[in-house]
C-alpha positions as CSV (number, residue, x, y, z in Angstrom):
1,X,42.4,66.9,102.4
2,X,44.6,63.9,102.0
3,X,43.5,61.3,99.5
4,X,43.8,58.0,101.4
5,X,43.5,56.0,98.1
6,X,46.9,57.4,96.8
7,X,50.5,56.9,98.1
8,X,51.5,59.6,100.6
9,X,54.4,60.8,98.3
10,X,51.8,62.0,95.8
11,X,50.1,64.3,98.3
12,X,49.9,68.0,97.6
13,X,51.9,70.3,99.9
14,X,48.6,72.0,100.8
15,X,47.1,68.8,102.0
16,X,50.2,67.7,103.9
17,X,50.5,71.0,105.7
18,X,46.8,70.9,106.6
19,X,46.9,67.3,107.8
20,X,50.0,67.9,109.9
21,X,48.5,71.1,111.4
22,X,45.3,69.2,112.3
23,X,47.3,66.4,114.0
24,X,46.1,63.9,111.4
25,X,49.6,63.2,109.9
26,X,53.0,63.2,111.4
27,X,56.0,65.1,109.9
28,X,57.9,61.8,110.1
29,X,55.4,60.0,107.9
30,X,55.2,62.7,105.3
31,X,58.9,63.1,105.1
32,X,59.5,59.4,105.2
33,X,57.2,58.8,102.2
34,X,59.1,61.4,100.2
35,X,62.5,60.1,101.1
36,X,61.5,56.5,100.2
37,X,60.2,57.7,96.9
38,X,63.4,59.7,96.3
39,X,65.5,56.6,96.9
40,X,63.3,54.5,94.7
41,X,63.4,56.6,91.6
42,X,66.3,59.0,91.8
43,X,68.8,56.4,90.7
44,X,67.3,56.5,87.2
45,X,66.5,60.3,87.1
46,X,69.5,61.8,88.9
47,X,67.4,64.8,90.0
48,X,68.7,64.9,93.6
49,X,72.5,65.0,93.8
50,X,72.8,65.4,97.6
51,X,70.6,63.0,99.5
52,X,69.7,64.6,102.9
53,X,67.2,61.9,103.8
54,X,68.7,60.9,107.1
55,X,68.9,64.5,108.3
56,X,65.4,65.1,107.0
57,X,64.0,62.2,109.1
58,X,65.8,63.5,112.2
59,X,64.4,67.0,111.5
60,X,60.9,65.5,111.1
61,X,61.1,63.6,114.4
62,X,62.2,66.8,116.1
63,X,59.3,68.7,114.5
64,X,56.9,66.1,115.7
65,X,58.2,66.4,119.3
66,X,57.9,70.2,119.2
67,X,54.3,69.9,118.0
68,X,53.5,67.4,120.7
69,X,55.0,69.8,123.2
70,X,52.6,72.6,122.0
71,X,54.5,74.4,119.2
72,X,52.3,76.1,116.6
73,X,52.5,74.4,113.2
74,X,53.9,76.5,110.4
75,X,52.2,77.1,107.0
76,X,54.4,74.4,105.4
77,X,54.7,72.1,108.4
78,X,56.1,68.7,107.5
79,X,56.1,69.4,103.8
80,X,59.2,67.7,102.1
81,X,61.1,70.1,99.8
82,X,64.3,70.2,97.7
83,X,66.8,72.9,97.3
84,X,68.8,73.6,94.1
85,X,72.6,73.3,94.4
86,X,73.3,76.8,93.3
87,X,72.2,78.5,96.5
88,X,73.6,78.1,100.0
89,X,72.4,75.6,102.6
90,X,74.5,75.5,105.8
91,X,77.2,72.8,105.6
92,X,76.4,71.7,102.0
93,X,78.3,72.3,98.8
94,X,77.1,75.2,96.6
95,X,78.5,73.6,93.4
96,X,76.5,75.5,90.8
97,X,77.2,72.4,88.6
98,X,80.9,73.1,88.4
99,X,83.5,70.5,89.5
100,X,85.9,73.2,90.8
101,X,83.2,74.4,93.2
102,X,82.3,71.0,94.7
103,X,84.1,72.0,98.0
104,X,82.5,75.4,98.3
105,X,80.7,74.7,101.6
106,X,78.0,77.2,102.6
107,X,78.6,79.0,105.9
108,X,74.9,79.8,106.3
109,X,71.5,79.4,104.7
110,X,70.3,81.6,101.8
111,X,67.0,83.5,102.6
112,X,65.0,81.0,100.5
113,X,66.2,78.1,102.7
114,X,65.7,80.1,105.9
115,X,62.1,81.0,104.9
116,X,61.2,77.5,104.0
117,X,62.5,76.1,107.3
118,X,60.8,78.8,109.3
119,X,57.5,77.8,107.7
120,X,58.1,74.2,108.8
121,X,59.2,72.6,105.5
122,X,61.9,69.9,105.7
123,X,64.7,69.6,103.2
124,X,65.1,66.1,101.8
125,X,67.8,66.8,99.2
126,X,69.6,69.2,96.9
127,X,68.8,69.2,93.1
128,X,71.0,69.3,90.0
129,X,71.7,72.3,87.8
130,X,73.9,72.7,84.6
131,X,77.3,74.3,84.8
132,X,77.1,77.9,86.0
133,X,73.3,77.4,85.8
134,X,73.3,78.7,82.2
135,X,71.6,76.1,80.1
136,X,68.0,75.2,79.3
137,X,68.8,71.6,80.0
138,X,70.5,70.0,83.0
139,X,73.8,68.2,82.7
140,X,77.3,68.7,84.1
141,X,80.6,66.9,84.8
142,X,80.4,66.9,88.6
143,X,76.9,65.6,89.0
144,X,75.9,64.1,85.6
145,X,72.7,64.5,83.6
146,X,69.2,64.8,85.1
147,X,66.6,62.9,83.1
148,X,63.0,63.7,82.5
149,X,60.4,61.4,84.1
150,X,58.5,61.4,80.7
151,X,61.3,59.7,78.6
152,X,65.0,59.4,78.5
153,X,65.7,61.7,75.4
154,X,63.8,64.9,76.2
155,X,65.2,67.7,78.4
156,X,64.1,68.1,82.0
157,X,64.6,71.8,81.5
158,X,67.2,74.1,82.9
159,X,68.7,75.4,84.8
160,X,66.3,74.1,87.5
161,X,66.0,70.7,85.8
162,X,66.8,68.7,88.8
163,X,64.1,70.6,90.7
164,X,61.4,69.9,88.1
165,X,62.4,66.2,87.6
166,X,62.3,65.7,91.3
167,X,59.0,67.3,92.1
168,X,57.1,65.9,89.1
169,X,58.2,62.4,90.0
170,X,57.3,62.7,93.7
171,X,60.6,63.6,95.4
172,X,59.0,66.2,97.6
173,X,56.0,68.5,97.0
174,X,57.9,71.7,96.6
175,X,61.1,72.2,94.7
176,X,63.1,75.4,95.0
177,X,64.5,76.9,91.7
178,X,65.6,80.2,90.3
179,X,65.3,82.0,87.0
180,X,67.5,84.6,85.2
181,X,66.3,83.8,81.7
182,X,63.8,81.0,82.1
183,X,65.2,78.6,84.7
184,X,62.0,78.2,86.6
185,X,59.8,78.2,83.5
186,X,61.9,76.0,81.2
187,X,61.7,73.1,83.6
188,X,58.0,73.6,84.3
189,X,57.3,73.7,80.5
190,X,59.5,70.6,79.9
191,X,58.0,68.4,82.7
192,X,54.4,69.6,83.1
193,X,55.0,71.2,86.4
194,X,53.6,74.6,87.6
195,X,55.5,77.7,88.6
196,X,55.6,81.4,88.7
197,X,58.7,83.4,88.1
198,X,58.4,86.2,90.7
199,X,59.0,89.7,89.7
200,X,61.9,91.9,90.8
201,X,62.0,92.5,94.5
202,X,59.5,89.8,95.5
203,X,61.6,86.9,97.0
204,X,64.8,87.7,99.0
205,X,68.1,86.4,97.5
206,X,71.6,86.2,99.0
207,X,74.4,83.6,99.1
208,X,76.6,83.9,102.2
209,X,79.4,81.9,100.4
210,X,79.5,84.4,97.4
211,X,83.0,85.9,97.1
212,X,81.6,89.0,95.4
213,X,78.3,90.7,94.6
214,X,76.6,89.7,91.3
215,X,76.5,92.0,88.4
216,X,73.8,94.7,88.4
217,X,71.8,93.1,85.6
218,X,71.9,89.7,87.3
219,X,70.6,91.4,90.4
220,X,67.7,92.8,88.3
221,X,66.9,89.7,86.3
222,X,67.6,86.7,88.6
223,X,64.8,85.6,91.0
224,X,64.1,82.8,93.4
225,X,61.0,80.7,93.3
226,X,59.3,77.3,93.5
227,X,58.3,74.5,91.1
228,X,55.4,72.3,92.1
229,X,53.1,69.7,90.7
230,X,50.0,72.0,90.9
231,X,49.3,75.7,91.1
232,X,47.8,75.7,94.7
233,X,51.2,74.4,96.0
234,X,53.1,77.1,94.1
235,X,50.8,79.7,95.8
236,X,51.4,78.1,99.3
237,X,55.2,78.0,98.7
238,X,55.4,81.6,97.5
239,X,53.6,83.0,100.6
240,X,56.5,81.7,102.7
241,X,59.2,82.5,100.2
242,X,58.4,86.2,100.1
243,X,58.9,86.7,103.8
244,X,61.3,89.6,104.3
245,X,65.0,89.2,104.7
246,X,67.1,92.3,105.3
247,X,70.2,90.7,103.5
248,X,68.5,91.5,100.1
249,X,68.4,95.2,99.4
250,X,66.2,94.7,96.4
251,X,63.3,93.0,98.2
252,X,60.1,95.0,98.7
253,X,57.9,93.7,101.5
254,X,54.6,93.9,99.6
255,X,51.7,91.8,100.9
256,X,51.0,88.6,98.9
257,X,47.4,89.5,97.8
258,X,46.7,92.8,96.0
259,X,43.6,94.8,95.2
260,X,41.1,93.3,92.7
261,X,42.0,93.9,89.1
262,X,39.9,93.7,85.9
263,X,39.9,90.2,84.6
264,X,41.2,91.3,81.2
265,X,43.8,89.3,79.3
266,X,45.8,90.2,76.3
267,X,46.4,87.2,74.1
268,X,49.3,86.8,71.7
269,X,50.7,83.9,69.7
270,X,53.4,86.1,68.0
271,X,56.7,84.3,67.7
272,X,58.1,86.5,65.0
273,X,60.6,84.5,62.9
274,X,60.0,81.3,64.9
275,X,57.3,79.0,63.7
276,X,54.6,78.2,66.3
277,X,53.9,74.5,66.5
278,X,50.2,73.5,65.9
279,X,50.3,71.7,69.2
280,X,51.4,74.8,71.1
281,X,48.8,76.9,69.2
282,X,46.1,74.5,70.2
283,X,47.2,74.6,73.8
284,X,47.1,78.4,73.8
285,X,43.6,78.3,72.4
286,X,42.6,75.8,75.1
287,X,44.0,78.2,77.8
288,X,42.2,81.2,76.3
289,X,39.0,79.3,76.1
290,X,39.3,78.2,79.7
291,X,39.9,81.8,80.9
292,X,37.0,83.1,78.8
293,X,34.6,80.5,80.2
294,X,35.7,81.5,83.7
295,X,34.7,85.1,83.1
296,X,38.0,86.6,81.9
297,X,37.8,89.0,78.9
298,X,40.4,87.6,76.4
299,X,41.5,90.1,73.7
300,X,44.0,89.6,71.0
301,X,46.6,92.3,71.6
302,X,50.4,92.7,71.1
303,X,52.5,94.1,74.0
304,X,55.1,96.7,73.0
305,X,58.5,95.9,71.4
306,X,58.6,92.2,72.5
307,X,61.3,91.1,70.1
308,X,63.4,94.2,70.8
309,X,63.1,93.6,74.5
310,X,64.1,89.9,74.2
311,X,67.2,90.6,72.1
312,X,68.2,93.5,74.3
313,X,67.9,91.2,77.3
314,X,70.2,88.6,75.7
315,X,72.8,91.2,74.5
316,X,72.9,92.9,77.9
317,X,72.9,89.7,79.9
318,X,75.6,87.9,78.0
319,X,77.6,91.1,77.9
320,X,77.6,91.4,81.6
321,X,78.0,87.6,82.1
322,X,81.0,87.3,79.8
323,X,82.5,90.5,81.3
324,X,82.3,89.3,84.9
325,X,82.3,85.5,84.6
326,X,84.0,84.8,81.3
327,X,87.3,84.1,83.0
328,X,85.8,81.5,85.3
329,X,83.9,79.9,82.5
330,X,87.2,79.6,80.5
331,X,89.1,78.4,83.5
332,X,86.6,76.0,85.2
333,X,84.1,75.2,82.5
334,X,83.9,71.9,80.5
335,X,84.6,71.9,76.8
336,X,80.8,71.5,76.4
337,X,79.8,74.7,78.3
338,X,82.6,76.7,76.7
339,X,81.4,75.6,73.2
340,X,77.8,76.6,74.1
341,X,78.9,80.0,75.4
342,X,80.9,80.4,72.2
343,X,77.6,80.0,70.3
344,X,75.8,82.4,72.7
345,X,78.4,85.0,72.0
346,X,78.1,84.6,68.2
347,X,74.3,84.6,68.2
348,X,73.5,87.4,70.6
349,X,76.5,89.7,70.0
350,X,77.0,90.7,73.6
351,X,77.1,94.4,74.4
352,X,80.4,95.8,75.8
353,X,81.5,99.0,77.4
354,X,79.3,102.0,76.5
355,X,76.9,99.8,74.5
356,X,76.2,97.7,77.5
357,X,75.5,100.9,79.6
358,X,73.2,102.2,77.0
359,X,71.4,98.9,76.7
360,X,70.8,98.8,80.4
361,X,69.6,102.4,80.4
362,X,67.1,101.6,77.7
363,X,65.6,99.0,80.0
364,X,63.7,101.7,81.8
365,X,61.9,102.8,78.7
366,X,60.9,99.2,77.9
367,X,59.6,98.7,81.4
368,X,57.6,101.9,81.3
369,X,55.8,100.9,78.0
370,X,55.0,97.4,79.4
371,X,53.7,98.8,82.7
372,X,51.4,101.1,80.7
373,X,50.2,98.1,78.6
374,X,49.6,96.0,81.7
375,X,47.6,98.9,83.2
376,X,45.1,98.2,80.4
377,X,45.6,94.4,80.3
378,X,46.6,93.1,83.8
379,X,47.4,89.7,82.3
380,X,49.0,88.5,79.1
381,X,48.6,84.9,77.8
382,X,51.6,84.0,75.6
383,X,53.6,81.0,74.3
384,X,56.5,80.0,76.4
385,X,58.4,78.2,73.6
386,X,57.2,77.8,70.0
387,X,57.6,74.0,70.1
388,X,57.2,70.9,72.3
389,X,60.2,70.2,74.6
390,X,63.4,69.5,72.7
391,X,66.0,66.7,73.1
392,X,68.2,67.1,76.2
393,X,71.4,67.9,74.4
394,X,70.0,70.1,71.6
395,X,72.0,73.1,72.6
396,X,75.3,71.2,71.9
397,X,74.4,71.0,68.2
398,X,75.9,74.3,67.1
399,X,74.1,77.4,66.1
400,X,70.9,75.7,65.0
401,X,70.6,74.0,68.4
402,X,71.3,77.1,70.4
403,X,68.8,79.1,68.3
404,X,66.0,76.5,69.0
405,X,66.8,76.3,72.7
406,X,67.6,79.9,73.6
407,X,67.2,82.1,70.6
408,X,63.5,81.1,70.4
409,X,63.0,81.9,74.1
410,X,61.8,85.5,73.3
411,X,58.8,85.3,75.7
412,X,61.1,84.0,78.4
413,X,64.1,86.3,78.7
414,X,62.1,89.4,78.0
415,X,60.2,88.9,81.3
416,X,63.4,88.7,83.3
417,X,64.8,91.9,81.7
418,X,61.5,93.7,82.5
419,X,61.4,92.4,86.0
420,X,57.8,91.2,85.5
421,X,56.3,88.1,87.1
422,X,55.3,85.2,84.7
423,X,53.6,81.9,85.4
424,X,53.8,78.7,83.5
425,X,51.1,76.0,83.5
426,X,50.4,73.1,81.2
427,X,47.5,73.7,78.8
428,X,47.8,70.5,76.6
429,X,49.5,67.2,75.9
430,X,50.8,65.9,72.6
431,X,53.3,63.3,71.4
432,X,53.7,62.0,74.9
433,X,54.8,65.4,76.3
434,X,53.1,68.3,78.2
435,X,52.6,71.7,76.6
436,X,53.2,74.7,78.9
437,X,51.9,78.2,78.3
438,X,52.9,81.5,80.0
439,X,50.8,84.1,81.8
440,X,52.4,87.4,82.5
441,X,51.1,90.0,85.0
442,X,51.7,93.2,86.8
443,X,54.5,93.7,89.2
444,X,53.8,92.2,92.7
445,X,50.7,90.4,91.3
446,X,51.9,86.8,91.3
447,X,48.7,86.1,93.1
448,X,46.6,87.3,90.2
449,X,48.7,85.3,87.7
450,X,48.2,82.1,89.8
451,X,44.5,82.7,89.9
452,X,44.5,82.5,86.0
453,X,46.9,79.5,86.0
454,X,44.5,77.6,88.3
455,X,41.7,78.2,85.8
456,X,43.7,76.6,83.1
457,X,44.9,73.7,85.3
458,X,41.3,73.0,86.4
459,X,40.4,72.7,82.7
460,X,43.3,70.6,81.5
461,X,44.3,68.6,84.6
462,X,47.5,68.1,86.6
463,X,50.2,66.6,84.4
464,X,51.9,64.7,87.2
465,X,48.7,62.7,87.7
466,X,48.7,61.8,84.0
467,X,52.4,60.7,84.4
468,X,51.6,58.5,87.4
469,X,48.5,57.0,85.7
470,X,50.8,55.8,82.9
471,X,53.3,54.3,85.2
């Protein structure tokens, strides 16, 4: 139900869709409020790099007319959304944060865009990403840097940093993002938003403008999803995003809700050689306590071979990426991204040739062990990162910076390599910044993960509301 005491741009997607469906709110008013907010704050944040406000208002007016003529409202009817600039939207540039790609105009919509539109959502803008969408912060030469709404020095996350900055500051209620090594969860962790990285085969993916298919490991690790201010909106968005699209051969048309599972949670704080911040440790304890109070059995338990899986993921991913994209990075990348990739290559020693084939083959053994573990513990509560969000350009500061930003992301990249879903929700607040934690679950059980995330959110509160209360 809409809260009439708050500005309309702060409304949840669930409430907007319900109000529009009930005839209590027009699409034009909902979209207009978000467009006005975008234009009021985006000049400072640079989250949206392609303002589609005028087209959005025209689309909203057309939707209102269709509803007046008897059309059935969709599950996201009138909800303002943003799309990341690394997927196709008809007639718009799919820049992927690279100057050389600024004139790559999409001939059609990616499945994510199609599904959102079919559900009644209205796109108000396209959001920023780092070059080649391969940093845990968001800055590039073609669009510039995206700032965090919390302060001007901290990262907004990456690669979906434009999405997180936009949604947490009120530029739409749902922000599309994607994730090959943390690109949904880094931004949610950095800004206090909520998300779930879907598992392999959950959300359809395809870019009509792509000149060639992605590498096999990218197909296995990269997923499409949503970043929102609250967990209920992530759930609502995901139910539309998972609608089948035959252009993605990996997608499995599994229903959103699965059978009941034991409410049993494995709890680990293990960061191996990386020191866990006391603030993060306290946030994890808060999350564990909230789950326990809600009837979950929380047990300290270590999943199998986490560190090995994380490093295997990085060695395989950068082996494939440099093998297939290294030429483009060298040809089209800025000096900054080339230097960062140089550090990636030194730190993670990418597999090549037979070693890469063997590393990808070992993936099955790792997945098998984790599926057996998840059969006993359907959820795993983990850190996402060992520290509070870092400064926005930390990964430009040589080996030490890259280690803090990506080397420490062992709980992040491992989940992509395994193809498992993983949610991120804030469980604390310290030194003026939110503290995100991660909840991992069984394949195709994003619904069960979000149930647990909602428990934590209900205990801690929605970080966007804290941000707005502080001006």
